[in-house]
Each structure stands twice: as structure tokens, then as C-alpha cells.
N, C-alpha and C positions, 0 to 999 in steps of 0.2 A: 530329590532321591527321597526315598520312603525311609521310616524309622520302625525298628522292632525293639520294643523295650523288653520284650520277655520271648527272648529266641526259644523257637520250638526245637525238641530233641532231634536230631540228625536224621533218625528212623523217621520220625513225622515229616521233615522236611523233604527226605528222601522219596516218601510215597506221593507226595504232593507234586514234587517236581517231575517224576517220571511219568507218573498219569497225566499229568498237563502236557509233556512232550509226546506223548502216544497220542492224545487227543489231537494235535496239532498234525500229526501224520495221518490220522485216520481221516481228518478231514479233505486233507489231499489226495486220499487214495483212489479217489474216482476220477481225478483231472488227468488229461493227456498232458504231455510236455509242452503243447501248444496253448493249451487250456492256462497253464499256469504262467504262461511267459507274456501273456497280453497285459497290458495297462490301457483301462479305458479312457482313464483322464489323470490330469497330474496329480490330484489328491487321492487318488485310489491306486494302490500299488499292486503287482502282479503276486499270484499265490508264491511263486517261487521264490521272490523276493520276502515276503513274510516269513517262510521257511527259513531262508538263510539268515536273515536279520535276526530273527529272535536266537539263533544259535550263535550268530558274531557277540551279540549281548552276552551270553553267559562264557564265550572264550575269550572275551575280551576284559570284562569286569572282574570275573570269579578266576578263570583259569591262568590268564596271563599275568595278572596283577597278584594272585595269591597262592599259586601252585607252584613252587621250584622246580625248575627243569621242564615246564611244559612247553611243547612247540607248537606254534602255530600250523594248522591244517593246511593252508596256504597263504602267504603273507600278502598276496595280491587281493584276497578277497576282502580285507578291510577296507579296502578303497570303493569296493561294489556294495556293500553291504551296512556301512555305517550311515545312520539316518541324518540326525542333524547335530552331532556332537562335534562342535568345533574343537574342542580341545584333544580331539583323536585325529585330528588332520584333515586333508583335504577329502572329497569323495565324490561320487557318481552323481550327477545330477538328478535331482528327483524326477523332473518330468520326462527322463529318459531311461527309466528303470526298465520300461518294457521293451528296451532294445537290447536287454542283456540275454540273447539265445543262448551265450554260454556262461557258465557252467549249465549243464543239463539238469533236468528235474532228479535224475538219478545221482546224479556228482552232488547235488545239494543233499540228497537224503544221504549219502556216504559221509557227508560232512557234519550232520546232524548225529549219525552213529558214531563218530570219531569222537566229538564232543560229549555225547552223553556217555561214552564209556570212561573218558577221563573225570566227568564228573561223578559217576559212579565210585571210581578209584579214590576220588580226593575228599568225598564229602564225610566221612568218618572224624577225619581229622582236620576239616577247615573251620577256621575261625570265623569266616567273612559270611554266616549264615544269613545276615540281614541283606548281604547282596543277592544270595541264592533266592531269597523270598521275594526281593524286589525283582528278580528275574522271572519267576513264577507268574507275579502278579502282571508285568510286562508281556509276557506270552499270551496271558489270558486276553489282554487288551487286544492282541493281535489275532486272536481267535475270530473275535466279533470282527475284525477288521476284514480279515479273511473271507468271511460268508459274506459281508457287504461289498467287499469288491467283487467277488465272484458273480454276485447279482449283477452290480454294475456291467461288469465283462460279458455275462451272457445276453445281457438286455442289448448289447450292442450288435448282437448276431441277427439277422433277418430270420434265421432258422428257428430262435428262440429256444437253445437247447435247455434241456431239465439237469438241474443238478441233483435233485433227488425228489422224492415222492412225499406227498402232503396228505393227511387224511382230508374227505371231502368236510366243506363247512357243515356244522351242526345247526339245527334251527334253533336259535337263541333269541329271546325278547331281551333287549337293553333295559336295565333298569332306568326309571326316571331319572333325570338329571336334577339333582339338589345340592345345594350348599351347606357345608358343615362348618360352623363358627371354629375358627382358631384362636389360639392363646392370644391373650393381650400382655402387654407389658415386656419386663425384661425376661429374656429366653437365653440359653446357651446354645450353640452350634458349633460344629467342627467335632472331629474325632477326639476321643479321649486319649490318654497317654498308654491306654492298655492296649497290644495287640498292633496287628500291621493295619498301617495307613499311608497314602501318599502324602509327601512333605505339603502340598498344598491345602490338605485338609486340617493342617494344624498352623497354630495352637487354637484348642477350643477357647471360646470369648463368649461374651455377652451381646447381645444384640437388642433392641427394643422394636416390638411389633405393636402396631397399630390395630384397630379392630378391623377384622377383616374373616373371610369365610373361603374355604376351599371346596371344590367340586367333589362329588362323591365317587367320579367315575372319570375317565378319558372322553373325549369326543369322539364321537363313532364316524364311519365312511359314509353313513346316510346324513348324518347334520352335516358334514362335509360339503356332501352333493346339494342340500339345501342352501347352503353358503354359494357354491357355484352358480345353481340355478337362479338366485337372487341377484345374480351380477356383482360377486364378491371380487373378482379380479379384474372387474372392468370398474370399479368405483375407487377414484384417486382418495377420497376422504377417509377411507378405512386405512391407508397405507402410511407407513412410515416414508419420508421421501426417498431414503437409500433404497426401501423395500418396492417403492412405486418405479422407480428408475429400473431396478433390476427385473421386475416384473415386465416392462417394457422391452427392455433389452434384449431378454432371454425368451419373451414371447409365453410366459408361463402362465396357464389356464386350468391347472388341476395339480394333484399331488404326483411326484416324480413315479412313472412306470403305470400311470392310469391311462386307460385307451378310452376312446369317446364311445365304445360299444357296452360299457359297463364292465369291462375286464381290467386285469391288472396283471403286469408281468411279476412272477415271483420266482424263488428258487426251485419251484416245480413246475415252471412254464406258465404260460399265460392261462388264468384262471377267472371266472365270474368274481366281481368283488363281493366280499362277505360284508354287507352292509351294516351288521351290528359289530362288526370287530373295531378296535380302536385305529383312527386314522393314521397312517407312518408316511415316513418320507416326505414330510413338510419341513419347511424351513423355518426359522425363526421368524422371518418378515410375513411368513403365511400364517403362522400361530398368531402374531399379534394383530393381524389384520383381521383374523377370525374372531378373537376375543373382541375387538372392538364392534364388529358386525353383531356378535351375541350379547352385546350390552355388558360386557365383563373385561377382566384383563388377565394378563399371566400371573402365576404367584411369583413372587419373590424367591431367591434360592432358601433364604430363613424361613418363609412362611412354609415353604414345601418342606424343609427339613423337620421342622418342629412339628407338623401335621405328621409326617411319616416316621417319628421317632419311635413309637412303639410297635411298627410293624414288622413282621418277620421278613428280613431280606432273602431269605432262602426259598419262600413260598412265591409262587407265580409262574408263570409261562416263559421259562429259561432255558439256557443250552444244558443239556445233560449228555448227548451222545452226538456223533456226526451225523448230519444228513441236514436237509432242508428245514427250514423254521420260517414262521408267519406269525404275526400278531392273531389272538383269538379272542373271541368276545369272553367278557365276565371276568375280566382280571381283576387283580387289586393295586397295592400299591406298587409292587414289583413286578417287572417281566414287561413282555409285549413290545413296549416301546419307551424309549428316553423321553423325558419330559421338559421341555423348554422352559426358562425362569426368564424374569425380566433383568435377572442380575448378570453382569459383566464379569468374566473370569479375572479376579484380581487378588491380591495377596490378602491376607487377614493381618489382624495387628501383631507383630512380633515374628511374620514370617522370617524365615531365613533359608536359603537353599543350601542344600550340602556342599562340602568343598570338592573340588575336582570335577572330572566329565560328567558323572552322575548328576550333579547339581543343575545340569542342564534340563533336566526330566520334565519340569513342568514350570518353573518361574521365567523362564524366557518367552513363555507363549502367553504372558497375562497383559495381552493387548488386543483389542480387535474381536475377542471369542466371548460367546454367551454361555452360561452354565446350563446343563442339563442334568436333572436328577433322575434317580429310580435305577432301572435296568432294561433290558430289552430281551427278547425272544432269541436274541444271538449272544447275548451277554453268558459266558460260564456261571453255572449255579455256585454260589458262594463268593461271587468276586466282589459284588457290590453291598452297599450299605448306605444308610441315611446320610451320612456325611460325604458319602463319595462325590465328586464334582468332575463330571464329565464335561467336555469343552469342544465348541466347533464355532467357526464363522458364522454370521446370521444367515448366510445365503447356502449353508450347506443342508443337503436333504438326502443324500445317497443311503444315510444312516436310517435306522429303525427310530425315526425321531416322531414325537407326536405331542398332544396337548392335554393338560387338563386345567381348567377354568377356575378362576379366583375372583373375587370382587371385595370392595371395601364393604363393611357391614356398619 
């Protein structure tokens, strides 16, 4: 669960809550019922499920548990839209979410309206504002997943449909790659006690950094093309053992969504690759192999966080409105793509998950996951911060995931 040591006023929380809920509906406005039902693979959920699950979260943990007399919209739907909360009982199997042709998209919209009306009526007297704050941030995470899952869904369609429109690539010269010296010695990482953060970001604690340097920018598509042309995907010495087995088994030869003709599939359909934009949709295995090929390495979580500590997380190419998104050239620390680190997603010293079902939010996933830092073009602006710990398995690449290099100094 998250902590909120200084709860915001109900009016401020209400504004953020309903702006977040509205954006999710707007993201779905251009989809048909069929678009919103399809599940391209087990790790990606249907758009309709995202709409319903985020609503189930508020209905269950806020309205059911803290609003006397609240009646569930449909008692059967808890089974359908619970994600992984064992304390909430059995649920529909994750790989089969795409089989839920019913309820319809319109029925899910009615569910959202019902829950939003109840939230609006209860908010002024609600004591559990920390759970509302958690629900807002939870829904923002699903807004990003909504876009990446729709991209994966449309990529499976031979017609290659457009979700939205993107401006043509602009002429841009990438800044020369250089390395900036990081701090050495004892530093602090993790979220402070002020404001919202997920439980996995706390407690703030000290770590020791050896001499190192971090790249001034992310790896570009052109640089990734050079890695491919130099046989990067066919050179076992560059790869971790698990990564090489994955490359062989999956016949991986380039970033996800790249074609062999210099094009890539995007939320705006198939487009020419913007060679100066940051590379995206690469796995940890690929990022690690590229770093080795480049004579560098990936940064640790602590190195990245200390490097980004003074950067403004509100600046950069991030999600502001419904529509297609894509990484763009010339970005700073936050936005465009999440950046892989060498650090496994594990607990900080003194970490303790919250009691109850919401305590399952992060801690139970601290196995077999790599930490990613920053934000992407699909991350709602204001959602991320330097201490934020995104995490995915090392083979995952349907998210907007990219690479910033580091090296020993």
C-alpha cells in the first residue's frame, strides 16, 4: 500500500480523482466494444478490463469498506475484475480476461458512473483519503497500461489500425553521447516522508556509490540499428545466459514493433522509424546486451535515482491528454521511455507492507523483476518521481522501455 502522511483536502483530492477518472474514459472513447475486449497475450489486459478493474478498486477498498450502506453495483463482478488480491477471494484467470465478452463496454461505463457518483457523495466525509490517493495513482498506472496494451492489441491486427494521430517526426540532431560523473560515497535514496509514495519506495535509506558516470541521454534508434547491423542479436558473448536462451527461443532480432523495412508500428499505425528518438520496446536482456556491446553497462537504481534527484519530474514527453503517444528526440530525464536498471525489485531495509489486501500491492512481486526508473510518453504527467520504482520481468518489452548507459569511472 501507499502512505500519505499529509492528506490533501477533500476538494483537492476530489479534483484529482475525477480528472483521473475522466481521462481514463476519454482514452477509451475511440474504441469499439470489440477493440476493448481483445487480449493480445496474458500479460496485457483488455481495455474494458482496465476500465472495470480500476473501478472495482475504488468500489472495494473505498466504498465497500468505508461507506456505510454502500451496495455493490453487481456482486458477481468482483470475481471478474479482481486482479491479484488473494485476500479478496477467487478471481477470473488472468490469461482469459479476453474471453469476457460480457459485460459490454457500455455496461462497464455504467459501472464507472455508478461508482463515481457514490465517490462524489462520500468524499466530503470520507476519512480514508489515503486510499483515494492510492486509487488515483493506481488508475494512473492503468492509464499507461491501457495505451501499451492497445498498442499490443492493434499490432496483432493485419490491418494495423490507428488508435490516434501523431505529428510527423521533426528534423533533430541527437546530442553527442557523453558521460557525466555521478556522486561517490554515501547517498540517500527512496521517498521522503512527505507526500504520496508507494510503499516499495520507502523507507528512505543510505547506500554507498562507487565512482561511476551516467550517460547524458538515452540510446537512440540509430544507435540500436548499429548494434543490430554489427550482429548484436547473433553474438552470444554479449548476452546473459537467460537472455541468449530467450533470443533463440523467441527468434528476437530487433525491438518489438520494428519492421525489416525501416518502419515501426505505433499507436498512429505504421510509420518510418525516427532514428534520433530514444529506442523503445526493448527488454532488460536486450538493454544489457547493448550496454556490453557499447563498452558500458546499465546504471544501478541508486545511481540513476541520485543522478535524477534534482530533475523536475513534471518536465518531459509524458501523457497530458487522450490520444496516441510515442517517444520523441531530445528528451531529458523523465518521459519518453522507462529506463532499465541493473537492480532487482527488492525491499528496502525496514520495508513493511500494509495490513490487509492492499498490502499485496507491491511486496508480493519482489521476485524476478527488474527496476525501471523515470517515466514514459504514456505516463500521466505528475505520476512519477526520482524515487519511483517501476518493475517488470527481464523479458518484458511491450511497455515503452529504453536504455540509458552508465560506466565505472
